[in-house]
C-alpha positions as CSV (number, residue, x, y, z in Angstrom):
1,M,0.0,0.0,0.0
2,I,1.3,3.5,-0.8
3,A,0.8,6.2,1.8
4,P,0.0,9.9,0.8
5,N,3.7,10.7,1.1
6,N,4.5,8.1,-1.6
7,K,6.2,5.8,0.9
8,A,5.3,2.1,1.1
9,V,3.4,1.1,4.3
10,L,3.5,-2.4,5.6
11,L,0.1,-3.5,6.8
12,E,-0.2,-5.9,9.7
13,L,-3.7,-7.4,9.7
14,P,-5.8,-8.0,11.6
15,D,-5.8,-4.4,12.8
16,P,-8.8,-2.9,14.5
17,A,-8.2,0.4,12.9
18,I,-8.3,-1.1,9.4
19,C,-10.5,-4.2,9.6
20,R,-14.1,-3.9,8.3
21,A,-16.6,-6.7,7.8
22,R,-20.3,-7.4,7.3
23,L,-22.5,-10.2,8.3
24,V,-23.8,-12.2,5.2
25,L,-25.5,-15.1,7.0
26,K,-25.2,-16.4,10.5
27,G,-21.7,-17.6,10.9
28,V,-20.6,-16.1,7.5
29,V,-18.7,-12.8,7.6
30,D,-17.6,-11.0,4.5
31,C,-14.2,-9.2,4.8
32,L,-14.3,-5.6,3.4
33,V,-10.6,-4.8,3.6
34,Q,-9.0,-4.1,0.2
35,E,-5.7,-5.8,1.0
36,S,-7.3,-8.7,2.8
37,F,-4.8,-11.2,1.3
38,L,-2.3,-10.0,3.9
39,C,-4.6,-11.2,6.8
40,P,-4.1,-14.7,8.1
41,Y,-7.9,-14.9,8.9
42,A,-8.9,-14.1,5.3
43,L,-10.4,-17.0,3.4
44,S,-10.9,-16.8,-0.3
45,Y,-14.2,-18.3,-1.3
46,G,-15.3,-17.8,-4.9
47,N,-15.4,-14.1,-5.6
48,N,-15.6,-13.2,-1.9
49,I,-13.1,-13.0,1.0
50,L,-14.5,-14.4,4.2
51,C,-13.3,-13.3,7.6
52,T,-12.6,-16.2,10.0
53,H,-11.3,-14.1,12.9
54,P,-12.5,-15.4,16.2
55,L,-13.7,-11.9,17.1
56,A,-15.4,-11.2,13.8
57,E,-18.6,-10.0,15.6
58,M,-16.5,-7.2,17.1
59,V,-15.1,-6.2,13.7
60,I,-18.7,-6.1,12.4
61,A,-19.7,-3.9,15.3
62,N,-16.8,-1.5,14.6
63,T,-17.6,-1.3,10.8
64,P,-19.5,1.9,9.9
65,V,-22.7,1.2,8.1
66,K,-23.0,3.0,4.7
67,R,-26.7,3.9,4.2
68,V,-27.8,4.1,0.6
69,A,-31.0,5.9,-0.4
70,A,-33.2,3.3,-1.9
71,P,-35.6,4.2,-4.7
72,P,-39.3,4.2,-3.7
73,T,-41.0,0.9,-4.2
74,R,-44.1,2.6,-5.5
75,P,-44.6,5.7,-7.6
76,D,-46.1,8.7,-5.8
77,S,-49.1,8.8,-8.0
78,V,-52.8,8.8,-7.1
79,P,-54.2,5.3,-7.0
80,Q,-56.1,4.5,-10.1
81,K,-59.3,2.5,-10.2
82,P,-59.0,-0.8,-12.0
83,A,-60.3,-0.9,-15.5
84,K,-63.7,-2.6,-15.9
85,L,-63.6,-5.7,-17.9
86,S,-66.1,-6.0,-20.7
87,M,-67.8,-9.4,-21.2
88,A,-69.2,-8.3,-24.6
89,A,-68.3,-10.6,-27.5
């Protein structure tokens, strides 16, 4: 990793100041650290990196949650009456 002063920085993971993770399923924790290959608790699984740290719940609790504004599920329009079906042939 390159620091802002263009000097190489050696990362020692796991580091509480750097480690970030999110819970995917019960017992499955996704590592969110970009240089996760340096961590002895990182486990590559498909396209994901899983965190196997014994205190992974603490890492999740220290990870800031990024809130994303979700689009509305329904348009803000006036409800329309359903069209009447014609039985004429």
